[in-house]
C-alpha positions as CSV (number, residue, x, y, z in Angstrom):
1,M,-6.7,2.8,-10.5
2,S,-3.0,3.8,-8.5
3,T,-1.7,1.4,-10.8
4,L,-2.5,3.6,-13.4
5,W,-1.4,6.8,-11.8
6,Y,2.1,5.0,-11.0
7,E,2.7,3.7,-14.5
8,R,2.4,7.5,-16.0
9,R,5.3,8.6,-13.3
10,C,7.3,6.0,-12.2
11,R,9.7,3.8,-14.5
12,E,9.1,0.8,-12.4
13,V,5.6,-0.4,-11.4
14,W,4.1,-3.7,-9.9
15,A,0.3,-4.5,-8.5
16,V,-0.7,-7.2,-6.8
17,E,-4.5,-7.5,-7.1
18,D,-6.6,-10.7,-5.6
19,D,-10.0,-9.5,-7.4
20,P,-9.9,-11.3,-11.2
21,A,-12.6,-8.3,-12.7
22,W,-10.6,-6.1,-11.5
23,H,-7.2,-7.7,-12.2
24,A,-9.0,-7.9,-15.8
25,R,-9.7,-5.2,-16.2
26,I,-6.5,-2.6,-15.2
27,T,-4.2,-5.6,-17.2
28,A,-6.4,-4.4,-20.7
29,L,-5.6,-0.8,-19.5
30,A,-2.5,-0.9,-18.0
31,R,0.5,-0.5,-21.0
32,K,4.0,-1.0,-18.9
33,A,3.2,-2.2,-15.3
34,K,3.4,-5.6,-13.9
35,V,-0.3,-6.4,-12.2
36,V,0.1,-10.2,-10.8
37,L,-2.7,-11.5,-9.5
38,L,-3.0,-13.9,-6.9
39,E,-4.7,-14.9,-3.6
40,G,-4.0,-15.3,0.1
41,K,-0.6,-15.8,1.1
42,G,0.7,-15.4,-2.3
43,Y,-0.9,-12.1,-2.5
44,V,0.5,-10.7,0.6
45,E,4.2,-12.7,-0.2
46,K,4.2,-11.6,-3.5
47,I,6.8,-8.6,-2.2
48,L,9.4,-11.6,-0.4
49,D,10.6,-11.6,-4.5
50,F,12.1,-8.8,-4.3
51,P,15.2,-7.7,-2.0
52,P,15.0,-5.8,0.9
53,G,14.7,-1.8,-0.5
54,Y,14.0,-2.5,-3.5
55,F,11.2,-0.2,-3.7
56,D,10.9,3.2,-3.8
57,V,7.4,3.3,-2.6
58,V,5.0,1.1,-1.8
59,S,1.3,1.4,-1.4
60,V,-0.9,-0.5,1.1
61,D,-4.3,-0.2,-0.1
62,G,-6.2,-3.6,-1.2
63,S,-6.7,-7.0,1.1
64,Y,-4.4,-8.2,4.1
65,R,-3.3,-4.8,4.4
66,L,-1.9,-6.1,8.5
67,D,0.1,-8.8,6.5
68,C,1.0,-6.7,3.8
69,F,1.6,-3.8,6.2
70,R,4.6,-5.7,7.7
71,L,6.1,-7.0,5.4
72,A,6.4,-3.9,3.0
73,L,8.1,-2.4,5.8
74,A,11.6,-4.2,5.2
75,H,11.5,-3.9,0.9
76,V,11.0,0.5,1.3
77,G,14.4,2.2,0.6
78,P,16.4,4.9,2.1
79,G,14.8,7.8,1.8
80,G,11.4,6.0,0.1
81,L,7.5,6.2,1.0
82,L,5.0,3.8,2.8
83,L,2.0,4.9,2.0
84,I,-1.5,3.4,3.8
85,D,-4.9,3.9,2.8
86,N,-7.6,4.3,5.0
87,T,-5.8,4.7,8.4
88,D,-8.4,5.4,10.6
89,N,-10.6,2.9,9.5
90,D,-11.7,0.4,11.9
91,R,-10.5,2.7,15.7
92,T,-13.8,1.4,16.6
93,T,-13.5,-1.9,15.7
94,H,-10.1,-2.6,16.8
95,G,-9.5,-4.4,13.3
96,D,-6.3,-4.4,10.7
97,L,-6.6,-1.0,9.8
98,F,-6.6,-0.7,13.8
99,V,-3.6,-2.4,14.6
100,I,-1.4,-0.3,11.5
101,D,-2.5,2.9,12.7
102,R,-1.2,1.5,16.4
103,T,2.3,0.3,14.8
104,L,2.3,3.6,12.9
105,E,2.7,5.4,16.5
106,V,5.8,3.2,16.9
107,L,8.1,2.8,14.3
108,G,10.7,4.7,15.7
109,P,13.5,6.9,14.3
110,E,13.7,5.0,10.9
111,W,10.1,6.9,10.0
112,E,8.8,9.8,9.9
113,V,4.6,9.1,9.6
114,Y,2.9,12.0,7.9
115,R,-1.3,12.0,8.4
116,F,-3.3,13.0,5.9
117,P,-7.2,13.2,6.4
118,G,-9.7,14.5,4.0
119,W,-12.3,13.8,1.6
120,G,-12.1,11.7,-1.1
121,P,-13.6,11.1,-4.7
122,G,-16.6,9.0,-4.2
123,N,-17.4,9.7,-0.8
124,F,-19.4,11.4,1.9
125,F,-16.9,11.0,4.4
126,A,-13.4,11.8,5.5
127,W,-10.6,9.1,4.9
128,E,-7.2,9.5,6.2
129,T,-3.6,8.4,4.4
130,T,-0.9,8.0,5.7
131,V,2.4,8.5,4.9
132,C,5.8,7.0,6.5
133,V,9.4,7.8,4.8
134,R,12.1,6.3,6.1
135,K,15.2,8.2,6.2
């Protein structure tokens, strides 16, 4: 539902979905956001249609998060935000979100990293969202 939240507050919104049912639901509700349905490599690489530094905000909160995260880094402009949801997941299994979590620790001086643990709607457990600010 973040697509709908962003479109009320931002001039331009792009969303890439890989679930046809969810895509249909969001497309029906969106007024100005551009919602694209892609799978696999197309889903991950849609961001390459835009020049480096194009986005003020990129949210990684779907499928293929590690691949999306890696490509998103170059597409966030100076002063822009990279949001990664559920960065605390996979800490015991060492999955993709664990790799992202470890990468955040060594992003370097170009990025400031802020972690926000807390309760989320509809869950009975806390989770973490991380916001990275490109200097």
